[in-house]
C-alpha positions as YAML, in Angstrom:
chain: A
units: angstrom
residues:
- id: 1
  name: UNK
  ca: [0.00, 0.00, 0.00]
- id: 2
  name: UNK
  ca: [1.21, 3.45, -0.79]
- id: 3
  name: UNK
  ca: [0.03, 7.00, -0.98]
- id: 4
  name: UNK
  ca: [-3.23, 7.39, -2.86]
- id: 5
  name: UNK
  ca: [-4.15, 3.70, -2.55]
- id: 6
  name: UNK
  ca: [-6.95, 2.13, -0.53]
- id: 7
  name: UNK
  ca: [-8.77, -1.15, 0.07]
- id: 8
  name: UNK
  ca: [-12.55, -1.28, 0.51]
- id: 9
  name: UNK
  ca: [-15.03, -4.03, 1.30]
- id: 10
  name: UNK
  ca: [-18.26, -3.33, -0.57]
- id: 11
  name: UNK
  ca: [-21.46, -5.31, 0.02]
- id: 12
  name: UNK
  ca: [-23.55, -5.86, -3.10]
- id: 13
  name: UNK
  ca: [-26.64, -7.90, -2.36]
- id: 14
  name: UNK
  ca: [-25.48, -11.18, -0.82]
- id: 15
  name: UNK
  ca: [-21.87, -10.69, -2.02]
- id: 16
  name: UNK
  ca: [-18.97, -8.77, -0.49]
- id: 17
  name: UNK
  ca: [-16.28, -7.50, -2.86]
- id: 18
  name: UNK
  ca: [-12.75, -6.46, -1.89]
- id: 19
  name: UNK
  ca: [-11.84, -3.50, -4.11]
- id: 20
  name: UNK
  ca: [-8.41, -1.91, -4.52]
- id: 21
  name: UNK
  ca: [-8.18, 1.76, -5.50]
- id: 22
  name: UNK
  ca: [-5.21, 3.56, -7.01]
- id: 23
  name: UNK
  ca: [-4.54, 6.49, -9.31]
- id: 24
  name: UNK
  ca: [-5.29, 4.20, -12.25]
- id: 25
  name: UNK
  ca: [-8.78, 3.33, -10.98]
- id: 26
  name: UNK
  ca: [-10.51, 0.47, -9.16]
- id: 27
  name: UNK
  ca: [-9.84, -3.25, -9.34]
- id: 28
  name: UNK
  ca: [-11.83, -6.16, -7.90]
- id: 29
  name: UNK
  ca: [-9.38, -8.20, -5.82]
- id: 30
  name: UNK
  ca: [-11.64, -10.82, -4.23]
- id: 31
  name: UNK
  ca: [-15.30, -11.73, -3.85]
- id: 32
  name: UNK
  ca: [-17.03, -13.53, -0.97]
- id: 33
  name: UNK
  ca: [-20.49, -14.78, -0.02]
- id: 34
  name: UNK
  ca: [-21.72, -12.37, 2.67]
- id: 35
  name: UNK
  ca: [-21.73, -15.15, 5.31]
- id: 36
  name: UNK
  ca: [-18.06, -15.99, 4.48]
- id: 37
  name: UNK
  ca: [-16.74, -12.43, 4.21]
- id: 38
  name: UNK
  ca: [-14.06, -11.08, 6.52]
- id: 39
  name: UNK
  ca: [-15.38, -9.00, 9.40]
- id: 40
  name: UNK
  ca: [-15.06, -5.29, 8.68]
- id: 41
  name: UNK
  ca: [-16.39, -1.98, 9.85]
- id: 42
  name: UNK
  ca: [-18.08, 0.40, 7.46]
- id: 43
  name: UNK
  ca: [-15.24, 2.88, 7.13]
- id: 44
  name: UNK
  ca: [-12.58, 3.60, 4.58]
- id: 45
  name: UNK
  ca: [-8.93, 3.47, 5.49]
- id: 46
  name: UNK
  ca: [-6.46, 5.10, 3.11]
- id: 47
  name: UNK
  ca: [-2.69, 4.75, 3.47]
...
């Protein structure tokens, strides 16, 4: 992780998607069933 990059967990229906963000845009990194998703709070953490 570097400046201007972030990871987000986004719930879409019954799916949770791990999204990476950089200066070049967004990229889906992983996808989970909502009952198998990692525990997360609803906040964004940028490094």
